[in-house]
C-alpha positions as a printed Julia matrix, in Angstrom:
319×3 Matrix{Float64}:
 192.77  70.41  143.83
 191.67  73.58  142.02
 188.76  75.54  143.41
 185.69  75.62  141.19
 185.68  79.43  141.09
 189.28  79.51  139.86
 188.5   76.99  137.15
 185.5   79.02  135.96
 187.55  82.22  136.04
 190.31  80.7   133.88
 187.74  79.33  131.42
 186.19  82.78  131.17
 189.55  84.32  130.33
 190.06  81.73  127.61
 186.62  82.4   126.19
 186.73  86.21  126.06
 189.38  88.66  124.86
 190.01  91.73  127.09
 187.71  93.86  124.9
 185.03  91.2   124.89
 185.27  90.82  128.66
 184.9   94.57  129.1
 181.79  94.64  126.93
 180.39  91.6   128.68
 181.11  93.09  132.1
 179.39  96.36  131.22
 176.36  94.38  130.06
 176.31  92.4   133.29
 176.5   95.59  135.36
 173.35  96.82  133.63
 171.41  93.61  134.23
 168.34  94.25  136.47
 169.41  91.62  139.01
 172.88  93.15  139.34
 171.53  96.7   139.53
 169.09  95.63  142.22
 171.89  94.01  144.23
 174.08  97.13  143.95
 171.28  99.39  145.16
 170.1   97.17  148.02
 173.59  96.37  149.34
 175.43  99.58  148.36
 178.14  97.65  146.51
 180.29  99.57  144.05
 180.98  98.63  140.44
 184.67  98.34  141.29
 183.96  95.42  143.64
 181.78  93.68  141.09
 184.37  94.11  138.35
 186.85  92.07  140.38
 184.49  89.07  140.26
 183.57  88.73  136.59
 183.1   84.96  136.61
 180.89  85.02  139.71
 178.8   87.83  138.27
 178.4   85.98  134.98
 177.33  82.78  136.77
 174.92  84.72  138.98
 173.12  86.26  136.02
 173.18  83.16  133.79
 171.9   80.72  136.39
 169.13  83.01  137.6
 167.99  83.41  134.0
 168.07  79.63  133.69
 165.75  79.44  136.69
 163.29  81.87  135.13
 162.93  79.56  132.13
 163.04  76.26  134.04
 160.05  73.95  133.65
 161.2   70.92  135.63
 163.96  69.95  138.04
 165.3   67.16  135.83
 166.25  69.71  133.15
 168.06  72.15  135.45
 171.29  73.25  133.67
 172.89  74.98  136.67
 176.2   73.76  138.08
 174.41  72.7   141.26
 171.17  71.12  140.04
 168.17  72.5   141.87
 170.03  75.56  143.2
 170.14  79.24  142.29
 172.9   81.72  143.31
 172.7   84.95  145.25
 175.55  87.42  145.7
 177.43  88.18  148.9
 180.15  90.84  149.24
 183.18  89.85  151.28
 186.65  91.41  151.52
 186.31  93.59  148.44
 184.97  90.77  146.24
 181.6   89.16  145.66
 180.99  85.46  146.09
 178.06  83.19  145.36
 175.72  81.64  147.91
 173.78  78.66  146.54
 170.14  78.29  147.51
 167.68  75.45  146.96
 165.05  76.29  144.36
 161.33  75.77  144.9
 161.3   72.67  142.69
 164.03  70.95  144.7
 162.3   71.88  147.95
 159.05  70.44  146.59
 160.8   67.2   145.66
 162.33  66.87  149.12
 158.97  67.59  150.73
 157.35  64.93  148.56
 160.02  62.42  149.63
 159.43  63.38  153.26
 155.72  62.73  152.91
 156.32  59.42  151.17
 158.57  58.34  154.02
 155.92  59.38  156.51
 153.03  57.6   154.77
 154.18  54.09  153.95
 150.87  52.72  152.71
 150.85  54.0   149.14
 150.67  50.42  147.78
 150.16  51.8   144.3
 151.03  49.39  141.46
 154.2   50.18  139.54
 152.41  50.83  136.26
 150.28  53.51  137.92
 153.35  55.08  139.56
 154.84  55.45  136.07
 151.62  56.47  134.32
 151.69  59.29  131.76
 149.1   60.7   129.4
 151.25  59.51  126.5
 150.84  55.87  127.58
 147.08  55.98  128.19
 145.03  54.02  125.69
 142.6   56.57  124.29
 139.08  55.41  123.54
 135.59  56.88  123.61
 134.84  55.59  127.1
 137.75  57.47  128.66
 137.92  60.56  126.45
 135.92  62.75  128.85
 138.01  61.63  131.84
 141.29  62.32  130.06
 140.1   65.78  128.98
 139.1   66.58  132.56
 142.45  65.33  133.86
 144.44  67.41  131.36
 142.39  70.51  132.16
 142.99  69.93  135.88
 146.76  69.73  135.3
 146.82  72.87  133.19
 144.88  74.94  135.69
 146.9   73.71  138.67
 150.17  74.42  136.81
 148.88  77.96  136.16
 148.26  78.48  139.87
 144.46  78.45  139.7
 142.19  77.27  142.5
 140.26  74.31  141.13
 137.86  71.62  142.24
 139.06  68.08  142.77
 138.0   65.16  140.58
 135.84  62.16  141.39
 136.61  59.36  138.93
 133.99  56.64  139.16
 133.22  53.59  137.1
 133.38  49.84  137.01
 136.46  47.71  137.59
 139.56  48.05  135.43
 138.53  51.07  133.35
 141.7   53.03  134.19
 140.56  55.41  136.92
 143.72  54.98  139.01
 145.93  55.1   135.92
 144.52  58.49  134.91
 145.02  59.77  138.46
 148.63  58.55  138.36
 149.18  60.38  135.07
 147.92  63.59  136.69
 150.4   63.33  139.55
 153.35  62.53  137.3
 152.5   65.46  135.05
 152.25  67.86  137.98
 155.51  66.49  139.4
 157.27  67.78  136.27
 156.22  71.27  137.36
 157.41  70.79  140.93
 153.92  70.41  142.42
 153.94  67.93  145.34
 151.29  65.25  145.58
 150.43  61.99  147.29
 148.44  58.96  146.15
 147.32  56.42  148.71
 145.18  53.31  148.53
 142.4   54.11  150.99
 142.06  50.61  152.41
 145.81  50.32  153.03
 145.83  53.8   154.56
 143.16  52.77  157.05
 145.2   49.75  158.14
 148.4   51.73  158.52
 146.74  54.43  160.59
 145.2   51.81  162.86
 148.61  50.25  163.36
 150.09  53.67  164.09
 147.74  54.28  167.01
 149.38  51.49  168.99
 152.85  52.89  168.33
 152.75  56.62  168.94
 149.96  59.19  169.0
 152.26  61.95  167.73
 153.1   59.89  164.66
 149.42  59.52  163.84
 148.96  63.28  164.05
 151.94  63.8   161.74
 150.47  61.44  159.17
 147.07  63.14  159.3
 148.83  66.49  158.9
 150.69  65.22  155.83
 147.44  64.03  154.25
 145.75  67.32  155.11
 148.44  69.6   153.71
 149.84  67.94  150.59
 148.85  70.17  147.63
 147.27  67.31  145.64
 145.93  64.19  147.36
 144.56  61.1   145.61
 142.4   58.75  147.68
 142.46  55.66  145.5
 139.7   53.04  145.52
 137.64  54.71  148.23
 134.6   52.72  149.32
 135.96  49.17  149.22
 137.03  48.67  152.84
 134.84  47.91  155.83
 134.2   51.31  157.35
 134.56  52.07  161.04
 133.3   55.15  162.82
 136.91  55.98  163.72
 138.05  55.96  160.09
 135.09  58.06  159.02
 134.91  60.55  161.88
 138.53  60.82  163.06
 140.4   60.38  159.78
 138.34  61.2   156.69
 136.35  63.98  158.36
 139.47  65.63  159.76
 141.58  65.35  156.6
 138.84  66.46  154.23
 137.78  69.35  156.49
 141.36  70.65  156.56
 141.76  70.28  152.81
 138.51  72.09  152.07
 139.44  74.88  154.51
 142.79  75.34  152.75
 141.3   75.04  149.23
 143.43  72.0   148.42
 141.93  69.73  145.73
 141.41  66.04  146.36
 141.1   63.4   143.66
 139.08  60.25  144.32
 138.85  57.0   142.4
 135.97  54.67  143.2
 133.63  52.01  141.88
 130.83  53.89  143.64
 128.76  56.85  142.51
 128.49  59.75  144.95
 125.09  58.51  146.13
 126.54  55.04  146.69
 129.53  56.56  148.5
 127.16  58.38  150.86
 125.4   55.1   151.6
 128.78  53.46  152.27
 129.73  56.28  154.62
 126.51  55.85  156.58
 127.2   52.23  157.61
 129.94  51.39  160.09
 130.94  48.14  161.76
 131.4   47.83  165.51
 131.94  44.46  167.22
 130.41  42.72  164.23
 127.27  44.88  164.19
 126.29  47.44  161.59
 125.37  50.95  162.63
 123.43  53.18  160.25
 124.29  56.87  160.7
 123.07  58.84  157.65
 123.59  62.26  159.27
 127.32  61.63  159.78
 127.58  60.42  156.2
 125.99  63.63  154.96
 128.53  65.67  156.93
 131.38  63.91  155.13
 129.67  64.32  151.77
 129.46  68.06  152.41
 133.27  68.0   152.27
 133.31  65.97  149.05
 130.36  66.62  146.74
 130.59  70.44  146.37
 134.34  70.29  145.84
 134.69  67.74  143.03
 133.8   67.37  139.4
 132.33  63.92  138.84
 133.8   62.09  135.85
 132.58  58.65  134.85
 135.28  56.44  133.35
 133.77  53.89  131.01
 135.07  51.08  128.87
 136.22  47.48  129.09
 138.09  45.96  132.0
 141.7   46.32  130.87
 143.0   44.02  133.57
 141.83  41.12  131.45
 143.38  42.42  128.24
 146.17  40.34  126.75
 148.41  43.37  126.45
 147.97  45.1   129.81
 151.38  46.76  130.05
 150.04  50.15  129.02
 147.04  50.14  131.34
């Protein structure tokens, strides 16, 4: 079986005449990446000239990376990798390295494997802004979502979003469209149904304490977190004080935005946070609720999502 480098080398010889190769080689030797490598590693032009095909691939694929928008469109021979040069035995060879977008995808998969409770409907997992039904009731929410995506993609520090409204107006769908858009730019995220998350974390306690800590760490550190349908489950002091308080404190400290979807307004959410159940009895703790709200209210833009309940629409495939 022929080695890939030999195949590329032969193809290069077929593509360029000797004069063309010489001109191309001289151009490659003047490329900023090649000049930088020569200076930093004290490699002579003579060594580089012996490895025309490797030099050409090095320059071309690094330029591809500079223009890359998303992993799925990577044109490099090894998708999701970029080459660096290494001198060995009078020649230079290529060392392939994972790009930031591939690393982000792997990290997202690791988090998904760690947190099993996503329980997000398939239509929301596939949501895009192109498939959202645009109407007056959701126009403001969609504008806010698009602005959030643009600013995150540009590396800005932004507030999270608090989508609230009645049932079936598309709050979760818009949040799903945000995550899928950011995924195209290699930005990791996680969307979890809050009620299912609570159940999974409770089950985890009985299995292994270290696993619980790992899951809380994943929730705390993912760049974009969506807490879907917050405020529907029966709240316990443990969920409020040992899960939500810890995760939200860490995210605020690290300036990581959180997106919420809820049927509750912020005032109603605070009331929900103040009441916990213990052995069938309600406990009212408004001060602890205020402490949680101090990690939510100042760090979100509230967006009301209005409109009809699309779950009852005849054609509900799009929403």
